[in-house]
DOLO-531960 format. One record per residue (C-alpha): x, y, z; residue number from 1. Coordinates in nm, 2 decimals. Layout:
# DOLO-531960
<site xx="X" yy="Y" zz="Z" titi="NUM"/>
...
This chain:
# DOLO-531960
<site xx="0.00" yy="0.00" zz="0.00" titi="1"/>
<site xx="0.13" yy="0.34" zz="-0.09" titi="2"/>
<site xx="0.18" yy="0.62" zz="0.16" titi="3"/>
<site xx="-0.10" yy="0.82" zz="0.00" titi="4"/>
<site xx="-0.33" yy="0.52" zz="0.03" titi="5"/>
<site xx="-0.23" yy="0.47" zz="0.40" titi="6"/>
<site xx="-0.30" yy="0.84" zz="0.47" titi="7"/>
<site xx="-0.64" yy="0.82" zz="0.31" titi="8"/>
<site xx="-0.71" yy="0.50" zz="0.50" titi="9"/>
<site xx="-0.63" yy="0.68" zz="0.83" titi="10"/>
<site xx="-0.89" yy="0.95" zz="0.73" titi="11"/>
<site xx="-0.64" yy="1.22" zz="0.65" titi="12"/>
<site xx="-0.80" yy="1.49" zz="0.43" titi="13"/>
<site xx="-0.59" yy="1.53" zz="0.11" titi="14"/>
<site xx="-0.84" yy="1.74" zz="-0.08" titi="15"/>
<site xx="-0.70" yy="2.06" zz="-0.26" titi="16"/>
<site xx="-0.68" yy="2.37" zz="-0.05" titi="17"/>
<site xx="-0.76" yy="2.73" zz="-0.12" titi="18"/>
<site xx="-0.45" yy="2.95" zz="-0.16" titi="19"/>
<site xx="-0.38" yy="3.16" zz="0.14" titi="20"/>
<site xx="-0.18" yy="3.47" zz="0.24" titi="21"/>
<site xx="0.14" yy="3.26" zz="0.25" titi="22"/>
<site xx="0.26" yy="2.95" zz="0.07" titi="23"/>
<site xx="0.18" yy="2.65" zz="0.29" titi="24"/>
<site xx="0.44" yy="2.43" zz="0.11" titi="25"/>
<site xx="0.70" yy="2.53" zz="-0.14" titi="26"/>
<site xx="0.93" yy="2.32" zz="-0.35" titi="27"/>
<site xx="1.30" yy="2.41" zz="-0.36" titi="28"/>
<site xx="1.52" yy="2.18" zz="-0.57" titi="29"/>
<site xx="1.44" yy="1.83" zz="-0.43" titi="30"/>
<site xx="1.29" yy="1.95" zz="-0.11" titi="31"/>
<site xx="0.94" yy="2.04" zz="0.00" titi="32"/>
<site xx="0.95" yy="2.30" zz="0.28" titi="33"/>
<site xx="0.63" yy="2.38" zz="0.47" titi="34"/>
<site xx="0.52" yy="2.68" zz="0.66" titi="35"/>
<site xx="0.42" yy="2.64" zz="1.02" titi="36"/>
<site xx="0.08" yy="2.46" zz="1.05" titi="37"/>
<site xx="-0.12" yy="2.52" zz="1.36" titi="38"/>
<site xx="-0.34" yy="2.30" zz="1.57" titi="39"/>
<site xx="-0.71" yy="2.36" zz="1.61" titi="40"/>
<site xx="-0.65" yy="2.31" zz="1.99" titi="41"/>
<site xx="-0.58" yy="2.63" zz="2.18" titi="42"/>
<site xx="-0.43" yy="2.67" zz="2.52" titi="43"/>
<site xx="-0.11" yy="2.63" zz="2.72" titi="44"/>
<site xx="0.06" yy="2.30" zz="2.78" titi="45"/>
<site xx="0.11" yy="2.25" zz="3.16" titi="46"/>
<site xx="-0.17" yy="2.50" zz="3.23" titi="47"/>
<site xx="-0.50" yy="2.35" zz="3.13" titi="48"/>
<site xx="-0.39" yy="2.14" zz="2.82" titi="49"/>
<site xx="-0.26" yy="1.79" zz="2.90" titi="50"/>
<site xx="0.03" yy="1.61" zz="2.72" titi="51"/>
<site xx="-0.23" yy="1.38" zz="2.56" titi="52"/>
<site xx="-0.42" yy="1.67" zz="2.43" titi="53"/>
<site xx="-0.10" yy="1.83" zz="2.30" titi="54"/>
<site xx="-0.01" yy="1.50" zz="2.14" titi="55"/>
<site xx="-0.34" yy="1.50" zz="1.95" titi="56"/>
<site xx="-0.28" yy="1.87" zz="1.86" titi="57"/>
<site xx="0.06" yy="1.78" zz="1.71" titi="58"/>
<site xx="-0.10" yy="1.50" zz="1.51" titi="59"/>
<site xx="-0.35" yy="1.75" zz="1.38" titi="60"/>
<site xx="-0.07" yy="1.98" zz="1.27" titi="61"/>
<site xx="0.10" yy="1.69" zz="1.09" titi="62"/>
<site xx="-0.22" yy="1.59" zz="0.91" titi="63"/>
<site xx="-0.24" yy="1.95" zz="0.78" titi="64"/>
<site xx="0.12" yy="1.94" zz="0.68" titi="65"/>
<site xx="0.06" yy="1.62" zz="0.48" titi="66"/>
<site xx="-0.24" yy="1.79" zz="0.31" titi="67"/>
<site xx="-0.02" yy="2.08" zz="0.20" titi="68"/>
<site xx="0.26" yy="1.85" zz="0.08" titi="69"/>
<site xx="0.01" yy="1.65" zz="-0.12" titi="70"/>
<site xx="-0.14" yy="1.97" zz="-0.26" titi="71"/>
<site xx="0.20" yy="2.09" zz="-0.38" titi="72"/>
<site xx="0.35" yy="1.76" zz="-0.48" titi="73"/>
<site xx="0.04" yy="1.57" zz="-0.60" titi="74"/>
<site xx="0.13" yy="1.26" zz="-0.38" titi="75"/>
<site xx="0.28" yy="1.16" zz="-0.05" titi="76"/>
<site xx="0.47" yy="0.89" zz="-0.22" titi="77"/>
<site xx="0.84" yy="0.90" zz="-0.30" titi="78"/>
<site xx="0.93" yy="1.13" zz="-0.01" titi="79"/>
<site xx="1.17" yy="1.11" zz="0.29" titi="80"/>
<site xx="1.09" yy="1.31" zz="0.60" titi="81"/>
<site xx="1.40" yy="1.52" zz="0.68" titi="82"/>
<site xx="1.32" yy="1.75" zz="0.97" titi="83"/>
<site xx="1.04" yy="1.87" zz="1.20" titi="84"/>
<site xx="1.03" yy="2.18" zz="1.41" titi="85"/>
<site xx="0.77" yy="2.15" zz="1.68" titi="86"/>
<site xx="0.66" yy="2.46" zz="1.87" titi="87"/>
<site xx="0.46" yy="2.41" zz="2.19" titi="88"/>
<site xx="0.27" yy="2.69" zz="2.37" titi="89"/>
<site xx="0.41" yy="2.60" zz="2.72" titi="90"/>
<site xx="0.38" yy="2.71" zz="3.08" titi="91"/>
<site xx="0.71" yy="2.82" zz="3.21" titi="92"/>
<site xx="0.76" yy="2.50" zz="3.41" titi="93"/>
<site xx="0.64" yy="2.26" zz="3.13" titi="94"/>
<site xx="0.93" yy="2.04" zz="3.01" titi="95"/>
<site xx="0.75" yy="1.76" zz="2.80" titi="96"/>
<site xx="0.75" yy="1.94" zz="2.47" titi="97"/>
<site xx="0.91" yy="1.63" zz="2.31" titi="98"/>
<site xx="0.62" yy="1.41" zz="2.42" titi="99"/>
<site xx="0.38" yy="1.65" zz="2.26" titi="100"/>
<site xx="0.56" yy="1.66" zz="1.93" titi="101"/>
<site xx="0.57" yy="1.28" zz="1.93" titi="102"/>
<site xx="0.21" yy="1.31" zz="1.80" titi="103"/>
<site xx="0.35" yy="1.43" zz="1.47" titi="104"/>
<site xx="0.65" yy="1.20" zz="1.46" titi="105"/>
<site xx="0.45" yy="0.89" zz="1.54" titi="106"/>
<site xx="0.21" yy="0.97" zz="1.24" titi="107"/>
<site xx="0.51" yy="1.01" zz="1.01" titi="108"/>
<site xx="0.66" yy="0.69" zz="1.14" titi="109"/>
<site xx="0.33" yy="0.51" zz="1.08" titi="110"/>
<site xx="0.32" yy="0.63" zz="0.72" titi="111"/>
<site xx="0.68" yy="0.63" zz="0.62" titi="112"/>
<site xx="0.83" yy="0.38" zz="0.86" titi="113"/>
<site xx="1.03" yy="0.45" zz="1.17" titi="114"/>
<site xx="1.34" yy="0.28" zz="1.04" titi="115"/>
<site xx="1.29" yy="0.41" zz="0.68" titi="116"/>
<site xx="1.19" yy="0.73" zz="0.52" titi="117"/>
<site xx="1.01" yy="0.84" zz="0.83" titi="118"/>
<site xx="1.32" yy="0.85" zz="1.05" titi="119"/>
<site xx="1.37" yy="1.22" zz="1.08" titi="120"/>
<site xx="1.56" yy="1.49" zz="1.27" titi="121"/>
<site xx="1.34" yy="1.70" zz="1.50" titi="122"/>
<site xx="1.34" yy="1.99" zz="1.75" titi="123"/>
<site xx="1.06" yy="2.03" zz="2.01" titi="124"/>
<site xx="1.07" yy="2.38" zz="2.17" titi="125"/>
<site xx="0.85" yy="2.55" zz="2.43" titi="126"/>
<site xx="0.72" yy="2.90" zz="2.35" titi="127"/>
<site xx="0.57" yy="3.17" zz="2.57" titi="128"/>
<site xx="0.30" yy="3.22" zz="2.31" titi="129"/>
<site xx="0.20" yy="3.10" zz="1.96" titi="130"/>
<site xx="-0.03" yy="3.28" zz="1.70" titi="131"/>
<site xx="-0.39" yy="3.31" zz="1.81" titi="132"/>
<site xx="-0.32" yy="3.10" zz="2.12" titi="133"/>
<site xx="-0.28" yy="2.77" zz="1.95" titi="134"/>
<site xx="-0.13" yy="2.49" zz="2.15" titi="135"/>
<site xx="0.11" yy="2.36" zz="1.88" titi="136"/>
<site xx="0.27" yy="2.48" zz="1.55" titi="137"/>
<site xx="0.49" yy="2.25" zz="1.34" titi="138"/>
<site xx="0.68" yy="2.30" zz="1.02" titi="139"/>
<site xx="0.85" yy="2.03" zz="0.81" titi="140"/>
<site xx="1.10" yy="1.95" zz="0.54" titi="141"/>
<site xx="1.07" yy="1.66" zz="0.31" titi="142"/>
<site xx="1.31" yy="1.53" zz="0.05" titi="143"/>
<site xx="1.18" yy="1.42" zz="-0.29" titi="144"/>
<site xx="1.36" yy="1.09" zz="-0.36" titi="145"/>
């Protein structure tokens, strides 16, 4: 089963998107680079938003990233996940950003393989605020093989 078929089987929306203010995904050479994609979930991790809720928010971001990549590239196949930057709206004492961003990494591992094309570099960073109060924002880089 192809990655695109797996994504559809998981219920990920890959329908075309309306163009926005900024380019959600741009091709540069053999790379696809995404803008930050934000979760629907709002709030502060460690202050009203649990790690599990943050994990789901990160997965939500990743699903949106995949939609943008598909929209730009026409498929999710033939790609290698290179890098994720995960931004977590965090209380000053919250230190589990990495567990939150696992929501995105785990989805990419499920689709591309943890030991294969889904094995990526990643940063998970806490922020004092994110746009519009969203809990998570993630950007990604994919290589076109």
